[in-house]
mmCIF file of the N, C-alpha and C atoms, coordinates in Angstrom:
data_MODEL
# 
_entry.id   MODEL 
# 
loop_
_atom_site.group_PDB 
_atom_site.id 
_atom_site.type_symbol 
_atom_site.label_atom_id 
_atom_site.label_alt_id 
_atom_site.label_comp_id 
_atom_site.label_asym_id 
_atom_site.label_entity_id 
_atom_site.label_seq_id 
_atom_site.pdbx_PDB_ins_code 
_atom_site.Cartn_x 
_atom_site.Cartn_y 
_atom_site.Cartn_z 
_atom_site.occupancy 
_atom_site.B_iso_or_equiv 
_atom_site.pdbx_formal_charge 
_atom_site.auth_seq_id 
_atom_site.auth_comp_id 
_atom_site.auth_asym_id 
_atom_site.auth_atom_id 
_atom_site.pdbx_PDB_model_num 
ATOM 1   N N  . MET A 1 1  ? -102.234 -189.575 64.315 1.00 0.00 ? 1  MET A N  1 
ATOM 2   C CA . MET A 1 1  ? -101.810 -189.616 65.039 1.00 0.00 ? 1  MET A CA 1 
ATOM 3   C C  . MET A 1 1  ? -101.970 -191.136 66.088 1.00 0.00 ? 1  MET A C  1 
ATOM 4   N N  . ASN A 1 2  ? -101.170 -191.901 66.510 1.00 0.00 ? 2  ASN A N  1 
ATOM 5   C CA . ASN A 1 2  ? -101.269 -193.074 67.091 1.00 0.00 ? 2  ASN A CA 1 
ATOM 6   C C  . ASN A 1 2  ? -101.388 -193.081 68.669 1.00 0.00 ? 2  ASN A C  1 
ATOM 7   N N  . THR A 1 3  ? -102.688 -193.254 69.641 1.00 0.00 ? 3  THR A N  1 
ATOM 8   C CA . THR A 1 3  ? -102.124 -192.757 70.601 1.00 0.00 ? 3  THR A CA 1 
ATOM 9   C C  . THR A 1 3  ? -102.468 -194.025 71.836 1.00 0.00 ? 3  THR A C  1 
ATOM 10  N N  . MET A 1 4  ? -101.908 -194.878 71.426 1.00 0.00 ? 4  MET A N  1 
ATOM 11  C CA . MET A 1 4  ? -102.006 -196.581 72.106 1.00 0.00 ? 4  MET A CA 1 
ATOM 12  C C  . MET A 1 4  ? -100.872 -196.014 72.907 1.00 0.00 ? 4  MET A C  1 
ATOM 13  N N  . CYS A 1 5  ? -100.726 -196.308 74.543 1.00 0.00 ? 5  CYS A N  1 
ATOM 14  C CA . CYS A 1 5  ? -99.943  -196.385 75.245 1.00 0.00 ? 5  CYS A CA 1 
ATOM 15  C C  . CYS A 1 5  ? -99.510  -197.650 75.028 1.00 0.00 ? 5  CYS A C  1 
ATOM 16  N N  . ALA A 1 6  ? -97.922  -197.566 76.421 1.00 0.00 ? 6  ALA A N  1 
ATOM 17  C CA . ALA A 1 6  ? -97.417  -198.273 76.265 1.00 0.00 ? 6  ALA A CA 1 
ATOM 18  C C  . ALA A 1 6  ? -98.046  -199.546 76.642 1.00 0.00 ? 6  ALA A C  1 
ATOM 19  N N  . GLU A 1 7  ? -98.543  -199.898 77.421 1.00 0.00 ? 7  GLU A N  1 
ATOM 20  C CA . GLU A 1 7  ? -99.161  -201.280 78.154 1.00 0.00 ? 7  GLU A CA 1 
ATOM 21  C C  . GLU A 1 7  ? -99.379  -201.796 76.767 1.00 0.00 ? 7  GLU A C  1 
ATOM 22  N N  . GLU A 1 8  ? -99.940  -200.974 75.783 1.00 0.00 ? 8  GLU A N  1 
ATOM 23  C CA . GLU A 1 8  ? -100.916 -201.683 74.129 1.00 0.00 ? 8  GLU A CA 1 
ATOM 24  C C  . GLU A 1 8  ? -99.891  -201.776 73.367 1.00 0.00 ? 8  GLU A C  1 
ATOM 25  N N  . THR A 1 9  ? -98.343  -201.508 73.425 1.00 0.00 ? 9  THR A N  1 
ATOM 26  C CA . THR A 1 9  ? -97.504  -201.836 72.517 1.00 0.00 ? 9  THR A CA 1 
ATOM 27  C C  . THR A 1 9  ? -96.991  -202.875 73.133 1.00 0.00 ? 9  THR A C  1 
ATOM 28  N N  . THR A 1 10 ? -97.006  -203.259 74.658 1.00 0.00 ? 10 THR A N  1 
ATOM 29  C CA . THR A 1 10 ? -96.098  -204.510 74.061 1.00 0.00 ? 10 THR A CA 1 
ATOM 30  C C  . THR A 1 10 ? -96.840  -206.125 73.487 1.00 0.00 ? 10 THR A C  1 
ATOM 31  N N  . SER A 1 11 ? -95.748  -206.833 72.937 1.00 0.00 ? 11 SER A N  1 
ATOM 32  C CA . SER A 1 11 ? -95.336  -207.917 72.127 1.00 0.00 ? 11 SER A CA 1 
ATOM 33  C C  . SER A 1 11 ? -95.946  -207.316 71.081 1.00 0.00 ? 11 SER A C  1 
ATOM 34  N N  . ARG A 1 12 ? -96.285  -206.958 70.647 1.00 0.00 ? 12 ARG A N  1 
ATOM 35  C CA . ARG A 1 12 ? -96.786  -206.122 69.291 1.00 0.00 ? 12 ARG A CA 1 
ATOM 36  C C  . ARG A 1 12 ? -95.599  -206.526 68.115 1.00 0.00 ? 12 ARG A C  1 
ATOM 37  N N  . LEU A 1 13 ? -95.717  -206.702 67.150 1.00 0.00 ? 13 LEU A N  1 
ATOM 38  C CA . LEU A 1 13 ? -94.622  -207.158 66.473 1.00 0.00 ? 13 LEU A CA 1 
ATOM 39  C C  . LEU A 1 13 ? -94.293  -205.964 65.106 1.00 0.00 ? 13 LEU A C  1 
ATOM 40  N N  . CYS A 1 14 ? -93.535  -205.228 64.398 1.00 0.00 ? 14 CYS A N  1 
ATOM 41  C CA . CYS A 1 14 ? -93.283  -204.018 63.201 1.00 0.00 ? 14 CYS A CA 1 
ATOM 42  C C  . CYS A 1 14 ? -91.844  -204.632 62.185 1.00 0.00 ? 14 CYS A C  1 
ATOM 43  N N  . ARG A 1 15 ? -92.073  -204.105 61.857 1.00 0.00 ? 15 ARG A N  1 
ATOM 44  C CA . ARG A 1 15 ? -91.066  -204.975 60.299 1.00 0.00 ? 15 ARG A CA 1 
ATOM 45  C C  . ARG A 1 15 ? -90.305  -203.833 59.809 1.00 0.00 ? 15 ARG A C  1 
ATOM 46  N N  . LEU A 1 16 ? -89.039  -203.302 59.660 1.00 0.00 ? 16 LEU A N  1 
ATOM 47  C CA . LEU A 1 16 ? -88.470  -202.194 59.321 1.00 0.00 ? 16 LEU A CA 1 
ATOM 48  C C  . LEU A 1 16 ? -88.664  -202.419 57.986 1.00 0.00 ? 16 LEU A C  1 
ATOM 49  N N  . VAL A 1 17 ? -88.944  -200.554 57.498 1.00 0.00 ? 17 VAL A N  1 
ATOM 50  C CA . VAL A 1 17 ? -89.313  -200.642 56.430 1.00 0.00 ? 17 VAL A CA 1 
ATOM 51  C C  . VAL A 1 17 ? -88.134  -199.845 55.343 1.00 0.00 ? 17 VAL A C  1 
ATOM 52  N N  . LYS A 1 18 ? -87.424  -199.179 56.732 1.00 0.00 ? 18 LYS A N  1 
ATOM 53  C CA . LYS A 1 18 ? -86.257  -198.384 55.693 1.00 0.00 ? 18 LYS A CA 1 
ATOM 54  C C  . LYS A 1 18 ? -84.470  -199.150 56.125 1.00 0.00 ? 18 LYS A C  1 
ATOM 55  N N  . PRO A 1 19 ? -83.569  -199.380 55.630 1.00 0.00 ? 19 PRO A N  1 
ATOM 56  C CA . PRO A 1 19 ? -81.980  -199.425 56.446 1.00 0.00 ? 19 PRO A CA 1 
ATOM 57  C C  . PRO A 1 19 ? -82.252  -198.801 58.367 1.00 0.00 ? 19 PRO A C  1 
ATOM 58  N N  . ILE A 1 20 ? -81.828  -199.544 59.404 1.00 0.00 ? 20 ILE A N  1 
ATOM 59  C CA . ILE A 1 20 ? -81.507  -198.931 60.236 1.00 0.00 ? 20 ILE A CA 1 
ATOM 60  C C  . ILE A 1 20 ? -79.583  -198.754 60.702 1.00 0.00 ? 20 ILE A C  1 
ATOM 61  N N  . ARG A 1 21 ? -79.299  -198.625 61.104 1.00 0.00 ? 21 ARG A N  1 
ATOM 62  C CA . ARG A 1 21 ? -78.286  -198.597 61.634 1.00 0.00 ? 21 ARG A CA 1 
ATOM 63  C C  . ARG A 1 21 ? -78.056  -199.187 63.615 1.00 0.00 ? 21 ARG A C  1 
ATOM 64  N N  . ASP A 1 22 ? -77.685  -200.147 64.374 1.00 0.00 ? 22 ASP A N  1 
ATOM 65  C CA . ASP A 1 22 ? -78.524  -199.945 65.907 1.00 0.00 ? 22 ASP A CA 1 
ATOM 66  C C  . ASP A 1 22 ? -77.201  -200.174 66.725 1.00 0.00 ? 22 ASP A C  1 
ATOM 67  N N  . LYS A 1 23 ? -77.667  -199.958 67.523 1.00 0.00 ? 23 LYS A N  1 
ATOM 68  C CA . LYS A 1 23 ? -76.773  -199.278 68.338 1.00 0.00 ? 23 LYS A CA 1 
ATOM 69  C C  . LYS A 1 23 ? -74.975  -199.867 68.218 1.00 0.00 ? 23 LYS A C  1 
ATOM 70  N N  . THR A 1 24 ? -75.434  -201.143 68.209 1.00 0.00 ? 24 THR A N  1 
ATOM 71  C CA . THR A 1 24 ? -74.068  -201.712 68.198 1.00 0.00 ? 24 THR A CA 1 
ATOM 72  C C  . THR A 1 24 ? -73.294  -202.122 66.748 1.00 0.00 ? 24 THR A C  1 
ATOM 73  N N  . GLY A 1 25 ? -73.820  -200.737 65.706 1.00 0.00 ? 25 GLY A N  1 
ATOM 74  C CA . GLY A 1 25 ? -73.239  -200.722 64.371 1.00 0.00 ? 25 GLY A CA 1 
ATOM 75  C C  . GLY A 1 25 ? -73.646  -201.483 63.180 1.00 0.00 ? 25 GLY A C  1 
ATOM 76  N N  . ARG A 1 26 ? -74.416  -202.291 63.630 1.00 0.00 ? 26 ARG A N  1 
ATOM 77  C CA . ARG A 1 26 ? -74.879  -203.555 62.254 1.00 0.00 ? 26 ARG A CA 1 
ATOM 78  C C  . ARG A 1 26 ? -76.100  -202.961 61.640 1.00 0.00 ? 26 ARG A C  1 
ATOM 79  N N  . VAL A 1 27 ? -76.494  -203.269 60.550 1.00 0.00 ? 27 VAL A N  1 
ATOM 80  C CA . VAL A 1 27 ? -76.955  -202.382 59.586 1.00 0.00 ? 27 VAL A CA 1 
ATOM 81  C C  . VAL A 1 27 ? -77.768  -203.268 59.408 1.00 0.00 ? 27 VAL A C  1 
ATOM 82  N N  . ARG A 1 28 ? -79.273  -202.986 59.822 1.00 0.00 ? 28 ARG A N  1 
ATOM 83  C CA . ARG A 1 28 ? -80.746  -203.724 59.885 1.00 0.00 ? 28 ARG A CA 1 
ATOM 84  C C  . ARG A 1 28 ? -81.817  -203.706 58.750 1.00 0.00 ? 28 ARG A C  1 
ATOM 85  N N  . PHE A 1 29 ? -82.440  -204.061 57.986 1.00 0.00 ? 29 PHE A N  1 
ATOM 86  C CA . PHE A 1 29 ? -83.075  -204.033 56.870 1.00 0.00 ? 29 PHE A CA 1 
ATOM 87  C C  . PHE A 1 29 ? -84.523  -204.626 56.725 1.00 0.00 ? 29 PHE A C  1 
ATOM 88  N N  . ASN A 1 30 ? -85.653  -204.551 56.752 1.00 0.00 ? 30 ASN A N  1 
ATOM 89  C CA . ASN A 1 30 ? -86.503  -206.016 56.524 1.00 0.00 ? 30 ASN A CA 1 
ATOM 90  C C  . ASN A 1 30 ? -86.764  -207.162 57.470 1.00 0.00 ? 30 ASN A C  1 
ATOM 91  N N  . GLU A 1 31 ? -85.942  -206.559 58.909 1.00 0.00 ? 31 GLU A N  1 
ATOM 92  C CA . GLU A 1 31 ? -86.744  -207.456 59.596 1.00 0.00 ? 31 GLU A CA 1 
ATOM 93  C C  . GLU A 1 31 ? -87.807  -207.274 60.740 1.00 0.00 ? 31 GLU A C  1 
ATOM 94  N N  . THR A 1 32 ? -88.498  -208.253 61.413 1.00 0.00 ? 32 THR A N  1 
ATOM 95  C CA . THR A 1 32 ? -89.147  -208.232 62.374 1.00 0.00 ? 32 THR A CA 1 
ATOM 96  C C  . THR A 1 32 ? -88.536  -207.964 63.841 1.00 0.00 ? 32 THR A C  1 
ATOM 97  N N  . ALA A 1 33 ? -89.654  -207.025 64.039 1.00 0.00 ? 33 ALA A N  1 
ATOM 98  C CA . ALA A 1 33 ? -88.617  -207.014 66.200 1.00 0.00 ? 33 ALA A CA 1 
ATOM 99  C C  . ALA A 1 33 ? -90.244  -206.725 66.408 1.00 0.00 ? 33 ALA A C  1 
ATOM 100 N N  . GLU A 1 34 ? -90.025  -207.115 68.031 1.00 0.00 ? 34 GLU A N  1 
ATOM 101 C CA . GLU A 1 34 ? -90.878  -206.868 69.176 1.00 0.00 ? 34 GLU A CA 1 
ATOM 102 C C  . GLU A 1 34 ? -91.112  -205.526 69.268 1.00 0.00 ? 34 GLU A C  1 
ATOM 103 N N  . ILE A 1 35 ? -92.070  -204.662 69.627 1.00 0.00 ? 35 ILE A N  1 
ATOM 104 C CA . ILE A 1 35 ? -92.048  -203.518 70.234 1.00 0.00 ? 35 ILE A CA 1 
ATOM 105 C C  . ILE A 1 35 ? -92.101  -204.151 71.628 1.00 0.00 ? 35 ILE A C  1 
ATOM 106 N N  . VAL A 1 36 ? -91.079  -203.230 72.638 1.00 0.00 ? 36 VAL A N  1 
ATOM 107 C CA . VAL A 1 36 ? -90.768  -203.043 74.168 1.00 0.00 ? 36 VAL A CA 1 
ATOM 108 C C  . VAL A 1 36 ? -91.231  -202.277 74.944 1.00 0.00 ? 36 VAL A C  1 
ATOM 109 N N  . ASP A 1 37 ? -91.413  -200.995 74.324 1.00 0.00 ? 37 ASP A N  1 
ATOM 110 C CA . ASP A 1 37 ? -91.569  -199.645 75.014 1.00 0.00 ? 37 ASP A CA 1 
ATOM 111 C C  . ASP A 1 37 ? -91.810  -198.862 73.492 1.00 0.00 ? 37 ASP A C  1 
ATOM 112 N N  . GLU A 1 38 ? -92.407  -198.192 74.549 1.00 0.00 ? 38 GLU A N  1 
ATOM 113 C CA . GLU A 1 38 ? -93.128  -196.406 73.251 1.00 0.00 ? 38 GLU A CA 1 
ATOM 114 C C  . GLU A 1 38 ? -92.611  -195.498 74.003 1.00 0.00 ? 38 GLU A C  1 
ATOM 115 N N  . VAL A 1 39 ? -92.090  -194.271 73.857 1.00 0.00 ? 39 VAL A N  1 
ATOM 116 C CA . VAL A 1 39 ? -91.646  -193.317 74.793 1.00 0.00 ? 39 VAL A CA 1 
ATOM 117 C C  . VAL A 1 39 ? -91.893  -191.971 73.679 1.00 0.00 ? 39 VAL A C  1 
ATOM 118 N N  . GLU A 1 40 ? -92.125  -190.834 74.150 1.00 0.00 ? 40 GLU A N  1 
ATOM 119 C CA . GLU A 1 40 ? -91.693  -189.682 73.447 1.00 0.00 ? 40 GLU A CA 1 
ATOM 120 C C  . GLU A 1 40 ? -91.102  -189.070 74.378 1.00 0.00 ? 40 GLU A C  1 
ATOM 121 N N  . ASN A 1 41 ? -89.996  -188.275 72.963 1.00 0.00 ? 41 ASN A N  1 
ATOM 122 C CA . ASN A 1 41 ? -88.473  -187.113 73.549 1.00 0.00 ? 41 ASN A CA 1 
ATOM 123 C C  . ASN A 1 41 ? -88.983  -186.226 72.383 1.00 0.00 ? 41 ASN A C  1 
ATOM 124 N N  . LEU A 1 42 ? -88.744  -184.941 73.109 1.00 0.00 ? 42 LEU A N  1 
ATOM 125 C CA . LEU A 1 42 ? -88.586  -183.788 72.538 1.00 0.00 ? 42 LEU A CA 1 
ATOM 126 C C  . LEU A 1 42 ? -89.720  -183.307 71.540 1.00 0.00 ? 42 LEU A C  1 
ATOM 127 N N  . GLY A 1 43 ? -91.352  -184.168 72.047 1.00 0.00 ? 43 GLY A N  1 
ATOM 128 C CA . GLY A 1 43 ? -92.859  -184.157 71.142 1.00 0.00 ? 43 GLY A CA 1 
ATOM 129 C C  . GLY A 1 43 ? -92.418  -185.310 69.858 1.00 0.00 ? 43 GLY A C  1 
ATOM 130 N N  . ARG A 1 44 ? -91.501  -186.333 70.063 1.00 0.00 ? 44 ARG A N  1 
ATOM 131 C CA . ARG A 1 44 ? -91.403  -187.294 68.925 1.00 0.00 ? 44 ARG A CA 1 
ATOM 132 C C  . ARG A 1 44 ? -91.695  -188.923 69.203 1.00 0.00 ? 44 ARG A C  1 
ATOM 133 N N  . ARG A 1 45 ? -92.046  -189.371 69.106 1.00 0.00 ? 45 ARG A N  1 
ATOM 134 C CA . ARG A 1 45 ? -92.797  -190.191 69.355 1.00 0.00 ? 45 ARG A CA 1 
ATOM 135 C C  . ARG A 1 45 ? -90.818  -191.959 68.793 1.00 0.00 ? 45 ARG A C  1 
ATOM 136 N N  . MET A 1 46 ? -90.624  -192.506 69.749 1.00 0.00 ? 46 MET A N  1 
ATOM 137 C CA . MET A 1 46 ? -89.876  -193.717 69.888 1.00 0.00 ? 46 MET A CA 1 
ATOM 138 C C  . MET A 1 46 ? -90.482  -195.178 70.172 1.00 0.00 ? 46 MET A C  1 
ATOM 139 N N  . TYR A 1 47 ? -89.713  -195.797 69.412 1.00 0.00 ? 47 TYR A N  1 
ATOM 140 C CA . TYR A 1 47 ? -90.364  -197.041 69.346 1.00 0.00 ? 47 TYR A CA 1 
ATOM 141 C C  . TYR A 1 47 ? -89.130  -197.770 70.615 1.00 0.00 ? 47 TYR A C  1 
ATOM 142 N N  . LEU A 1 48 ? -89.283  -198.754 71.589 1.00 0.00 ? 48 LEU A N  1 
ATOM 143 C CA . LEU A 1 48 ? -88.041  -199.803 71.880 1.00 0.00 ? 48 LEU A CA 1 
ATOM 144 C C  . LEU A 1 48 ? -88.248  -201.053 70.828 1.00 0.00 ? 48 LEU A C  1 
ATOM 145 N N  . VAL A 1 49 ? -87.397  -201.272 70.158 1.00 0.00 ? 49 VAL A N  1 
ATOM 146 C CA . VAL A 1 49 ? -87.596  -202.488 69.076 1.00 0.00 ? 49 VAL A CA 1 
ATOM 147 C C  . VAL A 1 49 ? -86.435  -203.510 70.038 1.00 0.00 ? 49 VAL A C  1 
ATOM 148 N N  . ARG A 1 50 ? -86.876  -204.447 70.278 1.00 0.00 ? 50 ARG A N  1 
ATOM 149 C CA . ARG A 1 50 ? -86.236  -206.136 70.314 1.00 0.00 ? 50 ARG A CA 1 
ATOM 150 C C  . ARG A 1 50 ? -85.455  -207.039 69.556 1.00 0.00 ? 50 ARG A C  1 
ATOM 151 N N  . PHE A 1 51 ? -84.883  -207.370 68.713 1.00 0.00 ? 51 PHE A N  1 
ATOM 152 C CA . PHE A 1 51 ? -84.618  -208.580 67.659 1.00 0.00 ? 51 PHE A CA 1 
ATOM 153 C C  . PHE A 1 51 ? -84.458  -209.114 67.923 1.00 0.00 ? 51 PHE A C  1 
ATOM 154 N N  . GLU A 1 52 ? -84.875  -211.167 67.501 1.00 0.00 ? 52 GLU A N  1 
ATOM 155 C CA . GLU A 1 52 ? -84.892  -211.725 67.601 1.00 0.00 ? 52 GLU A CA 1 
ATOM 156 C C  . GLU A 1 52 ? -83.762  -212.352 68.053 1.00 0.00 ? 52 GLU A C  1 
ATOM 157 N N  . ASP A 1 53 ? -82.417  -211.351 68.087 1.00 0.00 ? 53 ASP A N  1 
ATOM 158 C CA . ASP A 1 53 ? -80.799  -211.771 68.734 1.00 0.00 ? 53 ASP A CA 1 
ATOM 159 C C  . ASP A 1 53 ? -80.570  -211.502 69.851 1.00 0.00 ? 53 ASP A C  1 
ATOM 160 N N  . GLY A 1 54 ? -81.709  -210.177 70.072 1.00 0.00 ? 54 GLY A N  1 
ATOM 161 C CA . GLY A 1 54 ? -81.579  -209.827 71.543 1.00 0.00 ? 54 GLY A CA 1 
ATOM 162 C C  . GLY A 1 54 ? -81.574  -207.984 71.805 1.00 0.00 ? 54 GLY A C  1 
ATOM 163 N N  . SER A 1 55 ? -81.077  -208.091 70.333 1.00 0.00 ? 55 SER A N  1 
ATOM 164 C CA . SER A 1 55 ? -80.339  -206.806 70.393 1.00 0.00 ? 55 SER A CA 1 
ATOM 165 C C  . SER A 1 55 ? -81.651  -205.578 70.883 1.00 0.00 ? 55 SER A C  1 
ATOM 166 N N  . THR A 1 56 ? -81.202  -204.465 71.337 1.00 0.00 ? 56 THR A N  1 
ATOM 167 C CA . THR A 1 56 ? -82.384  -203.532 71.119 1.00 0.00 ? 56 THR A CA 1 
ATOM 168 C C  . THR A 1 56 ? -82.396  -201.873 70.654 1.00 0.00 ? 56 THR A C  1 
ATOM 169 N N  . THR A 1 57 ? -83.326  -201.181 70.627 1.00 0.00 ? 57 THR A N  1 
ATOM 170 C CA . THR A 1 57 ? -82.753  -199.769 70.022 1.00 0.00 ? 57 THR A CA 1 
ATOM 171 C C  . THR A 1 57 ? -83.677  -198.945 69.549 1.00 0.00 ? 57 THR A C  1 
ATOM 172 N N  . PHE A 1 58 ? -83.829  -197.865 69.838 1.00 0.00 ? 58 PHE A N  1 
ATOM 173 C CA . PHE A 1 58 ? -84.875  -196.895 69.257 1.00 0.00 ? 58 PHE A CA 1 
ATOM 174 C C  . PHE A 1 58 ? -85.130  -196.424 68.120 1.00 0.00 ? 58 PHE A C  1 
ATOM 175 N N  . LEU A 1 59 ? -86.391  -196.977 67.702 1.00 0.00 ? 59 LEU A N  1 
ATOM 176 C CA . LEU A 1 59 ? -86.957  -196.559 65.717 1.00 0.00 ? 59 LEU A CA 1 
ATOM 177 C C  . LEU A 1 59 ? -88.127  -195.157 65.634 1.00 0.00 ? 59 LEU A C  1 
ATOM 178 N N  . PHE A 1 60 ? -88.197  -194.977 64.893 1.00 0.00 ? 60 PHE A N  1 
ATOM 179 C CA . PHE A 1 60 ? -88.876  -193.767 64.669 1.00 0.00 ? 60 PHE A CA 1 
ATOM 180 C C  . PHE A 1 60 ? -89.974  -194.377 63.966 1.00 0.00 ? 60 PHE A C  1 
ATOM 181 N N  . PRO A 1 61 ? -91.240  -193.743 63.743 1.00 0.00 ? 61 PRO A N  1 
ATOM 182 C CA . PRO A 1 61 ? -92.907  -194.546 63.326 1.00 0.00 ? 61 PRO A CA 1 
ATOM 183 C C  . PRO A 1 61 ? -92.430  -194.727 61.933 1.00 0.00 ? 61 PRO A C  1 
ATOM 184 N N  . ASP A 1 62 ? -91.510  -193.749 61.072 1.00 0.00 ? 62 ASP A N  1 
ATOM 185 C CA . ASP A 1 62 ? -91.487  -193.682 59.919 1.00 0.00 ? 62 ASP A CA 1 
ATOM 186 C C  . ASP A 1 62 ? -90.521  -195.007 59.356 1.00 0.00 ? 62 ASP A C  1 
ATOM 187 N N  . GLU A 1 63 ? -89.539  -195.349 60.697 1.00 0.00 ? 63 GLU A N  1 
ATOM 188 C CA . GLU A 1 63 ? -88.468  -196.635 60.235 1.00 0.00 ? 63 GLU A CA 1 
ATOM 189 C C  . GLU A 1 63 ? -89.455  -197.929 60.519 1.00 0.00 ? 63 GLU A C  1 
ATOM 190 N N  . ILE A 1 64 ? -90.779  -198.238 60.650 1.00 0.00 ? 64 ILE A N  1 
ATOM 191 C CA . ILE A 1 64 ? -91.266  -198.930 60.930 1.00 0.00 ? 64 ILE A CA 1 
ATOM 192 C C  . ILE A 1 64 ? -92.649  -199.072 60.493 1.00 0.00 ? 64 ILE A C  1 
ATOM 193 N N  . LYS A 1 65 ? -92.945  -200.545 60.122 1.00 0.00 ? 65 LYS A N  1 
ATOM 194 C CA . LYS A 1 65 ? -94.979  -200.525 59.672 1.00 0.00 ? 65 LYS A CA 1 
ATOM 195 C C  . LYS A 1 65 ? -95.069  -202.210 60.815 1.00 0.00 ? 65 LYS A C  1 
ATOM 196 N N  . PHE A 1 66 ? -96.056  -201.286 60.962 1.00 0.00 ? 66 PHE A N  1 
ATOM 197 C CA . PHE A 1 66 ? -96.893  -202.450 62.454 1.00 0.00 ? 66 PHE A CA 1 
ATOM 198 C C  . PHE A 1 66 ? -97.006  -203.135 61.818 1.00 0.00 ? 66 PHE A C  1 
ATOM 199 N N  . GLN A 1 67 ? -97.201  -204.925 62.387 1.00 0.00 ? 67 GLN A N  1 
ATOM 200 C CA . GLN A 1 67 ? -97.733  -205.922 61.905 1.00 0.00 ? 67 GLN A CA 1 
ATOM 201 C C  . GLN A 1 67 ? -99.315  -206.213 62.764 1.00 0.00 ? 67 GLN A C  1 
# 
């Protein structure tokens, strides 16, 4: 289990490993995103990521690969 805090995730990059639909409905895959926050909700870790176009979405650890 990854125990890094939100401060450590600032400016970290990740790559999508499976297709996801962001909150605007756009399907994204194999893109690089910046992790801007890390939260835990109902016992599940989630990452708030920002894409190059500025849009953000929450992703689960199995949807990303850290770079």
